[in-house]
N, C-alpha and C positions, 0 to 999 in steps of 0.2 A: 504494499500500499503506499502510495507516495506520501512522504512526511514533510517537515517544513522546507528543508532544502530543495527537494525535487519541485514542490509547488512554487516556491521562490524562484526558482530558475525558469520555470514556465511563464510566471507573471512576469518577469523581467524581459523576457523574450517578446512575449505578446504586446508589451507596453511599446515596443518600437514597431510593431507591425499592424495593430488594428486601432490605436488611438486616433481620435478625429474620423474614424471612418463611420458612415451612416448606415444602419441596418435597414435592408430592403425587406427581408423577410425571415421568418424562423421557421425551420422544418423539423418536426418530430417524426422519427421513424419506430418509435417504440412508445407504447400507450402510458407506461408508467415513469417516463422520462421526468416529467414536470410534476409528478404528484406532490400534493393533492390538488393542485390546481390544473385544469384541462390544458392540453398544449394550444388549443385555439386562443385561449385567453391569454397564454404567455405571448404568442405570437402578436397578438393585437396590441400588447402592451410594449413590445420591442420594435415594432414597425415604425420607421421614421426617426428612431432614437439615434443620437450619436454617442459613441462611446469616448467618453472624456478622460478615463484612466483605467489602468489595469494594476492591481495589487493583490497581496495575499492577506488573508485573515485566517490564522491558525493552519489548517490544512485545505482550506477553500481558495480557489481563484476567484477573484472579485472583478467584475467589469462595471465600473461606475458609468452610469448613463446622465445625459443631461435631462433635468428635471427632478433630481434628487433620488432616483431609484437606482438599484444595482442588480445585476445578474450575478447570481452567486452560483459557482460550479463546484460540486462535490465529485472528485475523481474517483474515491474510494479506492478499490482494489486494482482494477484494470483499466480505468478511464484515461483517455489521452486527448488533449486539445491540439489539433494539428492544423498548421497554416501553410499553404504552399507545399505540401508534401505529395509528391508522385506516388502512384502505387498502393494507395490506401485500400485495404479490404473492404470493399463495400458491405459485406455481409455483417460487419460489427460496426458501422456507422450508425449511431442511434439518434443522432441529432445535427442539424447544419444551421449555421448563421450565414445568411446571404448578404453581402454588401453592396451598396449601390453601384459601387465601381467595378462590380463582376467577380470580385474575389470572394472566397468561402472560408469559413473557419469550421472545422468538422469536430464533432465529439465522437470518438470511437470508444466502444467499451465491451470487451470480450464477454465479461460475466454479468452485465447488466446491473451493477449495484450503484452506478453513478447517478447523480440527480442534477437538476437545474432548477432554480427558482428566481423570480424577480421579487425584491424586497426593498423596504424603505432603507436606504443606505445608512442612515443614523443608527439602525438597530445593530449595526455590526461594529460600532465603535465602542458600545458600553463593555466594560470589563466585568467578568463574571464573579465579583467580589461577593455577591449573594446569589449563589447558583440556583436556576430555576429547572429542575429536572424534567418537568413537563414541556418546557419551551423547547423551540427548535434550537438545535445546537448552536446554529450560526449565530443567534441573539443571546447566547449563553457562554461565550468563550472567556476563558480566563486571560492572564497576562501574558503578552508577546515576549518570549524569552530573549529577543534581540533587541527590544525596545528599551529607552532609557529607563522606563519604569521598573524593569527588571533588575533591581538592586539587590546587593547582598543583604541589606536590611529587609527588603520585601520578601526574599526568599526565606530569611531567617523567621519571618513573622508567619509565612505559610506553614513551616515545618511545625511552629509552635501551636497553630490552630488544629493541625492534623496529627498529633503526636503519635497516635497508634497505628497509623497508616504504614505499610510497608512502602519503602521509598521508591522502588521501580513502579508499582501501580500508581502512586501519587504523581509521578513525573508524567505518566500517560493519561491522566485525567485532564481532558481537554477544557474543563470548567475551572481547572485551577491554573494550568499552563497551556496556552494554546500552541500547538504545532509539533510538540515533541512525540515521536513515535518510537516502536520497539527498537529499531536498529540504532537511532542516536542516544536513547536512554542507556542502552547496554554500552555503549562505546563511552558515554560521559562517565557513567559509574566505574568503569575500568580506570579511565584516567584518574578519577578522584580517589581510587582505592576504596570503593564503598560496595558492600555486598548488596545485591538486589532486595534481599529480605530484611535489612536493617530497619527498624522503626524510625519514623522521621524524628520523634522525639529523643531518640538516643544519640544523634550526631552531635559531635563536639564543634564548637565554633571553628576550629581549623578544618575540620571535614566539610562544613557548610561552605565555608569559602572555597575550598578545592572544588566542590560539586558545583558552585556558581561559575567558576572558570571553565570548568570542564564542559558544562552544557553549551556555553558560548563556543567554546573551541570546536566541538564536534558539529555543531550547526554550521559554523562559518566555514569550517573545512568542507562539509558537504555541498555547501553553495559554491564554493571557489572550485569544486570538482565537478560541478554540473548534475550533482545528485548520484543516487546508487541505482544501477540498472542491474539487479538480481533476476528479475523475471520479465515484468511487462513494460516497465517504466521507459519511456523516451520522452524527449523535450518537444517544444513545439514545433521544431524542424525535423522531427522523427529521428534524432541522434541520442544514443546512449550516453549515460553519465559515467563518471570514472571513480566514484567513491568506493565502490566495490573492491577495487583493487588496493585500498588503504585501509580496510578494517582491521583493527587490532585484535578483537575477540569474535566479534558477530560471526556466526557460521563457520568458527575454526575450532569446533569441538576436536579435542585429541592433540592439536597443534601446539607447539611451545608458546607460552605467553612471552610476547616481545620484550617484557621487562624483566622477568625472573627465569624464564625458561621452563617452568612447570606446565604440564598439560592443562590446557583450558577445559572446563567442564560445560556440558549442556544440561539445564534443568528446566522445568516449567513453572513459571511464577504468574498467578493469576490467569492461568490458561495460555500464557504466551511463551514461546520457546526463547529461553534466556541463557547467555553464555557469560561465564566469569572465570577469573583465575582465583582457585581455592587458597592460593598463598598470598597474593597481592590484595584479594578481597576477602578478608576472614568473615565466615559466617557469624551470625549473632549466637549467642551463648545457647538458647534454646533450640536453634536449629542444630548445633553441634551435638547437644545432649540427645535429641531425636534420632541424629544419624548414629550415635553410638549404641543407642538402644537397638536400633535395627540390626546393626552390624554384630551385636553380642550373640555368642552361641546360646543356644537354649540348653538349660540343664537336662541332663539324662534322667530318665525315670529310673528309680531304684528296681 
């Protein structure tokens, strides 16, 4: 699933390709692409609108429109926004935006998980300090980790508010911090030497400082390398990213840790495949005790 660096890469590219273009028509090729709003209504709201900007909010690509609305695109697992790309497989094109100059922006999505919606642009700018679980995710997103507001003191405050949460699932909570996904959470925790199951409230001040730096490091590196292309991700020009060549621990189970040389372990945390170095990222005491109990031989019956 595209995460912050991949979505940021796409948004930056499209900013130079579609800004100031006027939409002639919108075509939906799949009935649920614009749920819950009918595609005909979305098309009517888009016709004649000029794209004034392209940006990212969390994991969403946002097309700002004249008049105060915005087209929000959720790529989910296999979505792609492609402009000027030849040889696109028409079987997977779920929607198209046709511009008055004759060019087209295509939305391709193999697994049909992606969505498009026209919303009030102001709803995207509110931070999720008071999460609204039943509200659409785009209107309940948390702090942007590369924004000025993501300070060390802000992160410290978040961890104080959620002291019992395991740190990795907390990093993935889009209503707390917007944009971090599984890959970059794993890479950041490795750099910060923090085990994915550590409780947020157990982190020392120096560990919080390391985590703050590591989150920004992982995300900025991903953007610099154009994102990670492990499966379906390509940018707006149809090109793969290079971040997958630079993974320190993600997807490297059994390989030596780049820092200490010990084998990297794969576990499952909150239903997500997770990679860490058991030497550099020491497990919390409760996890070590549970592992010892599992490994202890059962006493023989007399």
